[in-house]
FIKOLDREN-980044 format. One record per residue (C-alpha): residue in three letters; residue number from 1; x, z, y. Coordinates in nm, 2 decimals. Layout:
<nodes>
<node r="ALA" k="NUM" east="X" up="Z" north="Y"/>
...
</nodes>
This chain:
<nodes>
<node r="MET" k="1" east="0.00" up="0.00" north="0.00"/>
<node r="VAL" k="2" east="0.12" up="-0.09" north="0.35"/>
<node r="GLY" k="3" east="0.03" up="0.15" north="0.64"/>
<node r="LYS" k="4" east="-0.25" up="0.09" north="0.89"/>
<node r="ASN" k="5" east="-0.02" up="0.07" north="1.19"/>
<node r="SER" k="6" east="0.27" up="-0.11" north="1.01"/>
<node r="SER" k="7" east="0.23" up="-0.41" north="1.24"/>
<node r="ASN" k="8" east="0.35" up="-0.19" north="1.53"/>
<node r="LEU" k="9" east="0.68" up="-0.11" north="1.36"/>
<node r="PRO" k="10" east="0.99" up="-0.33" north="1.39"/>
<node r="PRO" k="11" east="1.07" up="-0.57" north="1.10"/>
<node r="GLY" k="12" east="1.26" up="-0.41" north="0.82"/>
<node r="PHE" k="13" east="1.15" up="-0.06" north="0.91"/>
<node r="ARG" k="14" east="1.19" up="0.19" north="0.63"/>
<node r="PHE" k="15" east="1.10" up="0.56" north="0.64"/>
<node r="HIS" k="16" east="1.34" up="0.76" north="0.43"/>
<node r="PRO" k="17" east="1.41" up="1.08" north="0.62"/>
<node r="THR" k="18" east="1.62" up="1.37" north="0.48"/>
<node r="ASP" k="19" east="1.47" up="1.71" north="0.42"/>
<node r="GLU" k="20" east="1.64" up="1.84" north="0.73"/>
<node r="GLU" k="21" east="1.51" up="1.55" north="0.94"/>
<node r="LEU" k="22" east="1.15" up="1.61" north="0.82"/>
<node r="ILE" k="23" east="1.18" up="1.97" north="0.93"/>
<node r="ILE" k="24" east="1.36" up="1.93" north="1.26"/>
<node r="TYR" k="25" east="1.22" up="1.61" north="1.40"/>
<node r="TYR" k="26" east="0.87" up="1.59" north="1.26"/>
<node r="LEU" k="27" east="0.73" up="1.92" north="1.13"/>
<node r="ARG" k="28" east="0.87" up="2.13" north="1.42"/>
<node r="ASN" k="29" east="0.75" up="1.88" north="1.68"/>
<node r="GLN" k="30" east="0.40" up="1.88" north="1.52"/>
<node r="ALA" k="31" east="0.39" up="2.26" north="1.52"/>
<node r="MET" k="32" east="0.49" up="2.27" north="1.89"/>
<node r="SER" k="33" east="0.25" up="1.99" north="1.98"/>
<node r="ARG" k="34" east="0.53" up="1.76" north="2.08"/>
<node r="PRO" k="35" east="0.55" up="1.39" north="2.00"/>
<node r="CYS" k="36" east="0.74" up="1.28" north="1.68"/>
<node r="PRO" k="37" east="1.01" up="1.01" north="1.69"/>
<node r="VAL" k="38" east="0.76" up="0.77" north="1.54"/>
<node r="SER" k="39" east="0.38" up="0.83" north="1.49"/>
<node r="ILE" k="40" east="0.34" up="0.73" north="1.12"/>
<node r="ILE" k="41" east="0.24" up="1.07" north="0.97"/>
<node r="PRO" k="42" east="-0.14" up="1.14" north="1.00"/>
<node r="GLU" k="43" east="-0.32" up="1.47" north="1.01"/>
<node r="VAL" k="44" east="-0.51" up="1.51" north="0.68"/>
<node r="ASP" k="45" east="-0.63" up="1.81" north="0.49"/>
<node r="ILE" k="46" east="-0.49" up="1.70" north="0.16"/>
<node r="TYR" k="47" east="-0.68" up="1.96" north="-0.04"/>
<node r="LYS" k="48" east="-1.01" up="1.79" north="0.05"/>
<node r="PHE" k="49" east="-0.90" up="1.48" north="-0.15"/>
<node r="ASP" k="50" east="-0.76" up="1.40" north="-0.49"/>
<node r="PRO" k="51" east="-0.41" up="1.26" north="-0.47"/>
<node r="TRP" k="52" east="-0.50" up="0.91" north="-0.57"/>
<node r="GLU" k="53" east="-0.73" up="0.90" north="-0.27"/>
<node r="LEU" k="54" east="-0.46" up="0.99" north="-0.02"/>
<node r="PRO" k="55" east="-0.27" up="0.65" north="0.00"/>
<node r="GLU" k="56" east="-0.58" up="0.51" north="0.18"/>
<node r="LYS" k="57" east="-0.55" up="0.79" north="0.44"/>
<node r="ALA" k="58" east="-0.18" up="0.72" north="0.51"/>
<node r="GLU" k="59" east="-0.05" up="0.55" north="0.82"/>
<node r="PHE" k="60" east="0.25" up="0.41" north="0.64"/>
<node r="GLY" k="61" east="0.41" up="0.39" north="0.30"/>
<node r="GLU" k="62" east="0.42" up="0.19" north="-0.02"/>
<node r="ASN" k="63" east="0.54" up="0.43" north="-0.30"/>
<node r="GLU" k="64" east="0.53" up="0.76" north="-0.11"/>
<node r="TRP" k="65" east="0.30" up="0.89" north="0.16"/>
<node r="TYR" k="66" east="0.35" up="1.16" north="0.43"/>
<node r="PHE" k="67" east="0.08" up="1.39" north="0.58"/>
<node r="PHE" k="68" east="0.05" up="1.68" north="0.82"/>
<node r="SER" k="69" east="-0.19" up="1.92" north="0.65"/>
<node r="PRO" k="70" east="-0.31" up="2.28" north="0.72"/>
<node r="ARG" k="71" east="-0.31" up="2.54" north="0.45"/>
<node r="ASP" k="72" east="-0.58" up="2.80" north="0.39"/>
<node r="ARG" k="73" east="-0.55" up="3.14" north="0.22"/>
<node r="LYS" k="74" east="-0.68" up="3.19" north="-0.13"/>
<node r="TYR" k="75" east="-0.79" up="3.54" north="-0.05"/>
<node r="PRO" k="76" east="-0.88" up="3.68" north="0.29"/>
<node r="ASN" k="77" east="-0.61" up="3.95" north="0.29"/>
<node r="GLY" k="78" east="-0.35" up="3.77" north="0.09"/>
<node r="ALA" k="79" east="-0.06" up="3.53" north="0.16"/>
<node r="ARG" k="80" east="-0.12" up="3.30" north="-0.13"/>
<node r="PRO" k="81" east="-0.23" up="2.94" north="-0.04"/>
<node r="ASN" k="82" east="-0.54" up="2.79" north="-0.18"/>
<node r="ARG" k="83" east="-0.42" up="2.50" north="-0.40"/>
<node r="ALA" k="84" east="-0.77" up="2.38" north="-0.52"/>
<node r="ALA" k="85" east="-0.86" up="2.01" north="-0.47"/>
<node r="VAL" k="86" east="-1.17" up="1.81" north="-0.55"/>
<node r="SER" k="87" east="-1.12" up="1.75" north="-0.92"/>
<node r="GLY" k="88" east="-0.82" up="1.96" north="-0.99"/>
<node r="TYR" k="89" east="-0.55" up="2.18" north="-0.84"/>
<node r="TRP" k="90" east="-0.18" up="2.17" north="-0.73"/>
<node r="LYS" k="91" east="0.06" up="2.39" north="-0.93"/>
<node r="ALA" k="92" east="0.40" up="2.48" north="-0.81"/>
<node r="THR" k="93" east="0.70" up="2.38" north="-1.03"/>
<node r="GLY" k="94" east="1.06" up="2.48" north="-1.01"/>
<node r="THR" k="95" east="1.21" up="2.70" north="-0.74"/>
<node r="ASP" k="96" east="1.18" up="2.67" north="-0.37"/>
<node r="LYS" k="97" east="1.46" up="2.50" north="-0.18"/>
<node r="SER" k="98" east="1.59" up="2.64" north="0.14"/>
<node r="ILE" k="99" east="1.65" up="2.38" north="0.42"/>
<node r="TYR" k="100" east="1.94" up="2.42" north="0.66"/>
<node r="SER" k="101" east="2.04" up="2.25" north="0.98"/>
<node r="GLY" k="102" east="2.41" up="2.32" north="0.99"/>
<node r="SER" k="103" east="2.42" up="2.69" north="0.91"/>
<node r="LYS" k="104" east="2.08" up="2.76" north="1.05"/>
<node r="TYR" k="105" east="1.79" up="2.83" north="0.80"/>
<node r="VAL" k="106" east="1.50" up="2.61" north="0.93"/>
<node r="GLY" k="107" east="1.25" up="2.56" north="0.65"/>
<node r="ILE" k="108" east="1.14" up="2.56" north="0.28"/>
<node r="LYS" k="109" east="1.07" up="2.28" north="0.04"/>
<node r="LYS" k="110" east="0.83" up="2.34" north="-0.26"/>
<node r="ALA" k="111" east="0.75" up="2.10" north="-0.54"/>
<node r="LEU" k="112" east="0.40" up="2.08" north="-0.69"/>
<node r="VAL" k="113" east="0.23" up="1.89" north="-0.97"/>
<node r="PHE" k="114" east="-0.14" up="1.79" north="-0.97"/>
<node r="TYR" k="115" east="-0.35" up="1.90" north="-1.27"/>
<node r="LYS" k="116" east="-0.70" up="1.77" north="-1.34"/>
<node r="GLY" k="117" east="-0.96" up="2.02" north="-1.43"/>
<node r="LYS" k="118" east="-0.97" up="2.40" north="-1.38"/>
<node r="PRO" k="119" east="-0.68" up="2.64" north="-1.43"/>
<node r="PRO" k="120" east="-0.53" up="2.74" north="-1.66"/>
<node r="LYS" k="121" east="-0.64" up="2.45" north="-1.89"/>
<node r="GLY" k="122" east="-0.59" up="2.16" north="-1.65"/>
<node r="ALA" k="123" east="-0.44" up="1.83" north="-1.76"/>
<node r="LYS" k="124" east="-0.11" up="1.74" north="-1.60"/>
<node r="THR" k="125" east="-0.09" up="1.42" north="-1.41"/>
<node r="ASP" k="126" east="0.20" up="1.21" north="-1.27"/>
<node r="TRP" k="127" east="0.12" up="1.30" north="-0.91"/>
<node r="ILE" k="128" east="0.39" up="1.50" north="-0.73"/>
<node r="MET" k="129" east="0.39" up="1.67" north="-0.39"/>
<node r="HIS" k="130" east="0.69" up="1.80" north="-0.19"/>
<node r="GLU" k="131" east="0.56" up="2.05" north="0.06"/>
<node r="TYR" k="132" east="0.77" up="2.13" north="0.37"/>
<node r="ARG" k="133" east="0.71" up="2.43" north="0.58"/>
<node r="LEU" k="134" east="0.89" up="2.61" north="0.87"/>
<node r="ASN" k="135" east="1.05" up="2.94" north="0.79"/>
<node r="ASP" k="136" east="0.83" up="3.12" north="1.03"/>
<node r="SER" k="137" east="0.51" up="2.91" north="1.01"/>
<node r="THR" k="138" east="0.28" up="3.16" north="0.83"/>
<node r="ARG" k="139" east="0.01" up="3.30" north="1.05"/>
<node r="PRO" k="140" east="-0.05" up="3.68" north="1.06"/>
<node r="THR" k="141" east="-0.40" up="3.78" north="0.94"/>
<node r="SER" k="142" east="-0.64" up="3.76" north="1.23"/>
<node r="ARG" k="143" east="-1.02" up="3.77" north="1.29"/>
<node r="GLN" k="144" east="-1.22" up="3.48" north="1.40"/>
<node r="ASN" k="145" east="-1.58" up="3.53" north="1.51"/>
<node r="GLY" k="146" east="-1.58" up="3.88" north="1.36"/>
<node r="SER" k="147" east="-1.44" up="3.76" north="1.02"/>
<node r="LEU" k="148" east="-1.10" up="3.73" north="0.88"/>
<node r="SER" k="149" east="-0.94" up="3.38" north="0.94"/>
<node r="MET" k="150" east="-0.86" up="3.20" north="0.62"/>
<node r="ARG" k="151" east="-0.60" up="2.98" north="0.79"/>
<node r="LEU" k="152" east="-0.25" up="3.05" north="0.65"/>
<node r="ASP" k="153" east="-0.05" up="2.77" north="0.82"/>
<node r="ASP" k="154" east="-0.15" up="2.54" north="1.10"/>
<node r="TRP" k="155" east="0.07" up="2.26" north="0.97"/>
<node r="VAL" k="156" east="0.29" up="2.18" north="0.67"/>
<node r="LEU" k="157" east="0.44" up="1.84" north="0.59"/>
<node r="CYS" k="158" east="0.35" up="1.69" north="0.26"/>
<node r="ARG" k="159" east="0.52" up="1.40" north="0.08"/>
<node r="ILE" k="160" east="0.30" up="1.26" north="-0.20"/>
<node r="TYR" k="161" east="0.40" up="1.01" north="-0.47"/>
<node r="LYS" k="162" east="0.33" up="0.92" north="-0.82"/>
<node r="LYS" k="163" east="0.62" up="0.93" north="-1.06"/>
<node r="LYS" k="164" east="0.68" up="0.67" north="-1.33"/>
<node r="ASN" k="165" east="0.57" up="0.74" north="-1.68"/>
<node r="MET" k="166" east="0.91" up="0.80" north="-1.85"/>
<node r="GLY" k="167" east="0.76" up="0.79" north="-2.20"/>
<node r="ARG" k="168" east="0.66" up="0.43" north="-2.16"/>
<node r="VAL" k="169" east="1.00" up="0.35" north="-2.00"/>
<node r="LEU" k="170" east="1.18" up="0.50" north="-2.30"/>
<node r="GLU" k="171" east="0.96" up="0.32" north="-2.55"/>
<node r="GLN" k="172" east="1.04" up="-0.01" north="-2.38"/>
<node r="GLY" k="173" east="1.41" up="0.07" north="-2.39"/>
<node r="VAL" k="174" east="1.40" up="0.15" north="-2.76"/>
<node r="GLU" k="175" east="1.22" up="-0.17" north="-2.83"/>
<node r="GLU" k="176" east="1.47" up="-0.37" north="-2.64"/>
<node r="LEU" k="177" east="1.76" up="-0.20" north="-2.81"/>
<node r="GLY" k="178" east="1.61" up="-0.27" north="-3.15"/>
<node r="ALA" k="179" east="1.57" up="-0.64" north="-3.06"/>
<node r="GLN" k="180" east="1.94" up="-0.65" north="-2.96"/>
<node r="ILE" k="181" east="2.05" up="-0.49" north="-3.29"/>
<node r="VAL" k="182" east="1.84" up="-0.74" north="-3.50"/>
<node r="THR" k="183" east="1.98" up="-1.03" north="-3.30"/>
<node r="THR" k="184" east="2.34" up="-0.91" north="-3.35"/>
<node r="ASN" k="185" east="2.29" up="-0.87" north="-3.72"/>
<node r="ASP" k="186" east="2.14" up="-1.22" north="-3.75"/>
<node r="VAL" k="187" east="2.43" up="-1.39" north="-3.59"/>
<node r="SER" k="188" east="2.70" up="-1.21" north="-3.79"/>
<node r="ASP" k="189" east="2.91" up="-1.46" north="-3.98"/>
<node r="SER" k="190" east="3.08" up="-1.21" north="-4.21"/>
<node r="PRO" k="191" east="2.87" up="-0.92" north="-4.32"/>
<node r="MET" k="192" east="3.07" up="-0.59" north="-4.32"/>
<node r="LEU" k="193" east="2.98" up="-0.29" north="-4.53"/>
<node r="LYS" k="194" east="2.91" up="0.01" north="-4.31"/>
<node r="PHE" k="195" east="2.83" up="0.35" north="-4.44"/>
<node r="PRO" k="196" east="2.91" up="0.71" north="-4.35"/>
<node r="ARG" k="197" east="3.24" up="0.87" north="-4.43"/>
<node r="THR" k="198" east="3.07" up="1.16" north="-4.61"/>
<node r="SER" k="199" east="2.87" up="0.98" north="-4.88"/>
<node r="SER" k="200" east="2.85" up="1.05" north="-5.25"/>
<node r="LEU" k="201" east="2.91" up="0.77" north="-5.50"/>
<node r="SER" k="202" east="2.56" up="0.79" north="-5.63"/>
<node r="HIS" k="203" east="2.42" up="0.76" north="-5.28"/>
<node r="LEU" k="204" east="2.63" up="0.45" north="-5.22"/>
<node r="TRP" k="205" east="2.49" up="0.29" north="-5.53"/>
<node r="GLU" k="206" east="2.14" up="0.37" north="-5.41"/>
<node r="LEU" k="207" east="2.22" up="0.19" north="-5.09"/>
<node r="ASP" k="208" east="2.35" up="-0.11" north="-5.29"/>
<node r="CYS" k="209" east="2.69" up="-0.07" north="-5.13"/>
<node r="LEU" k="210" east="2.89" up="-0.08" north="-5.45"/>
<node r="GLY" k="211" east="2.68" up="-0.27" north="-5.69"/>
<node r="SER" k="212" east="2.62" up="-0.18" north="-6.05"/>
<node r="LEU" k="213" east="2.87" up="0.00" north="-6.27"/>
<node r="SER" k="214" east="2.91" up="-0.31" north="-6.49"/>
<node r="GLN" k="215" east="3.01" up="-0.52" north="-6.19"/>
<node r="LEU" k="216" east="3.26" up="-0.25" north="-6.09"/>
<node r="LEU" k="217" east="3.43" up="-0.25" north="-6.43"/>
<node r="ASN" k="218" east="3.41" up="-0.63" north="-6.49"/>
<node r="ASP" k="219" east="3.76" up="-0.76" north="-6.48"/>
<node r="ASN" k="220" east="3.65" up="-1.12" north="-6.49"/>
<node r="SER" k="221" east="3.44" up="-1.11" north="-6.17"/>
<node r="TYR" k="222" east="3.75" up="-1.19" north="-5.96"/>
<node r="ASN" k="223" east="4.12" up="-1.12" north="-5.96"/>
<node r="SER" k="224" east="4.14" up="-0.80" north="-5.76"/>
<node r="ASN" k="225" east="4.51" up="-0.78" north="-5.77"/>
<node r="SER" k="226" east="4.56" up="-1.14" north="-5.65"/>
<node r="ASP" k="227" east="4.31" up="-1.10" north="-5.36"/>
<node r="TYR" k="228" east="4.46" up="-0.77" north="-5.26"/>
<node r="GLN" k="229" east="4.82" up="-0.92" north="-5.25"/>
<node r="ASN" k="230" east="4.70" up="-1.22" north="-5.06"/>
<node r="MET" k="231" east="4.53" up="-1.00" north="-4.80"/>
<node r="MET" k="232" east="4.83" up="-0.77" north="-4.77"/>
<node r="GLY" k="233" east="5.07" up="-1.06" north="-4.74"/>
<node r="SER" k="234" east="4.88" up="-1.23" north="-4.46"/>
<node r="ALA" k="235" east="4.87" up="-0.90" north="-4.27"/>
<node r="GLY" k="236" east="5.23" up="-0.80" north="-4.28"/>
<node r="ASN" k="237" east="5.52" up="-0.72" north="-4.51"/>
<node r="GLY" k="238" east="5.35" up="-0.60" north="-4.82"/>
<node r="ALA" k="239" east="5.19" up="-0.26" north="-4.86"/>
<node r="ARG" k="240" east="5.43" up="-0.10" north="-4.61"/>
<node r="GLY" k="241" east="5.32" up="-0.34" north="-4.33"/>
<node r="ILE" k="242" east="4.98" up="-0.18" north="-4.30"/>
<node r="GLU" k="243" east="4.95" up="0.18" north="-4.20"/>
<node r="LYS" k="244" east="4.58" up="0.24" north="-4.25"/>
<node r="ILE" k="245" east="4.27" up="0.04" north="-4.36"/>
<node r="GLN" k="246" east="3.93" up="0.19" north="-4.39"/>
<node r="LEU" k="247" east="3.68" up="0.09" north="-4.65"/>
<node r="GLY" k="248" east="3.40" up="0.06" north="-4.40"/>
<node r="GLU" k="249" east="3.59" up="-0.22" north="-4.23"/>
<node r="LEU" k="250" east="3.65" up="-0.45" north="-4.53"/>
<node r="PRO" k="251" east="3.42" up="-0.73" north="-4.64"/>
<node r="TYR" k="252" east="3.21" up="-0.70" north="-4.95"/>
<node r="GLN" k="253" east="3.46" up="-0.90" north="-5.16"/>
<node r="TYR" k="254" east="3.73" up="-0.62" north="-5.13"/>
<node r="MET" k="255" east="3.50" up="-0.33" north="-5.22"/>
<node r="ASP" k="256" east="3.52" up="-0.23" north="-5.59"/>
<node r="SER" k="257" east="3.57" up="0.14" north="-5.53"/>
<node r="MET" k="258" east="3.93" up="0.12" north="-5.65"/>
<node r="LYS" k="259" east="4.21" up="0.31" north="-5.49"/>
<node r="PHE" k="260" east="4.54" up="0.12" north="-5.43"/>
<node r="GLN" k="261" east="4.87" up="0.30" north="-5.41"/>
<node r="ALA" k="262" east="5.23" up="0.20" north="-5.38"/>
<node r="ASP" k="263" east="5.50" up="0.35" north="-5.60"/>
<node r="HIS" k="264" east="5.86" up="0.42" north="-5.50"/>
<node r="SER" k="265" east="5.97" up="0.06" north="-5.59"/>
<node r="GLY" k="266" east="5.71" up="-0.09" north="-5.35"/>
<node r="ALA" k="267" east="5.50" up="-0.24" north="-5.63"/>
<node r="VAL" k="268" east="5.12" up="-0.20" north="-5.59"/>
<node r="VAL" k="269" east="4.95" up="0.01" north="-5.86"/>
<node r="MET" k="270" east="4.57" up="-0.03" north="-5.89"/>
<node r="GLN" k="271" east="4.41" up="0.28" north="-6.03"/>
<node r="PRO" k="272" east="4.04" up="0.27" north="-6.14"/>
<node r="THR" k="273" east="3.97" up="0.59" north="-5.96"/>
<node r="PHE" k="274" east="3.64" up="0.63" north="-5.77"/>
<node r="VAL" k="275" east="3.69" up="0.77" north="-5.43"/>
<node r="ASN" k="276" east="3.46" up="0.85" north="-5.14"/>
<node r="PRO" k="277" east="3.45" up="0.69" north="-4.89"/>
<node r="VAL" k="278" east="3.78" up="0.60" north="-4.72"/>
<node r="PHE" k="279" east="4.06" up="0.40" north="-4.88"/>
<node r="GLN" k="280" east="4.41" up="0.44" north="-4.72"/>
<node r="PHE" k="281" east="4.71" up="0.22" north="-4.79"/>
<node r="LYS" k="282" east="5.04" up="0.40" north="-4.75"/>
</nodes>
């Protein structure tokens, strides 16, 4: 939504004041009946409306809206504000933030969330309010026409916005990540066996990582010694040319759960010993 008087503002105008600026240049001026630097914050009693109705009452804003609003007491002799709205209520969340101008304490910022329904069983919504008030803005209890006044503050400054639904954003991110993983697996030219380092042999068989026992013990399936020597020869000077190779990084054709070792003469000895799950060449 674009504000009602946005046509009177210069092109490219954006309203992103800091907490200190909101207190010093806007809320303080409003409380002292002095003009603000720019007249884009209307006077609206926000508790007479639901938050989704407030953007229509704003003078300016697209994703967040500012209002000067009075606050009433919840109880005649108390200092608690009345947070009830039309179809719900505003509930404070987090801790209050003190606002300073230099070293001078000038105001307080409070965060609130809107709940639909009646407390304490209201349904939480995505509507958020930041309420700014002066450090000395609370009125003392007084009588008006013979009865106690319910007015707590003449003016507070409220920033209203609707936060994004993070659950939907996370779901979209997971879906996109899953699509990328599938695409990466589809374009892989040489499938690599990947499994955790702490896996039992029976668990690896269940995952079809090692094949059947008959395939493991079949000497005619391929020449393991020849393949191993060819691989080692192309990588360096024999078994001593490679410091460390992990099983999880080898293609399927080199995975027969055998452990290779080198004796003192440098010859490769292949032992049919089942190990789990890392093979090291020393």
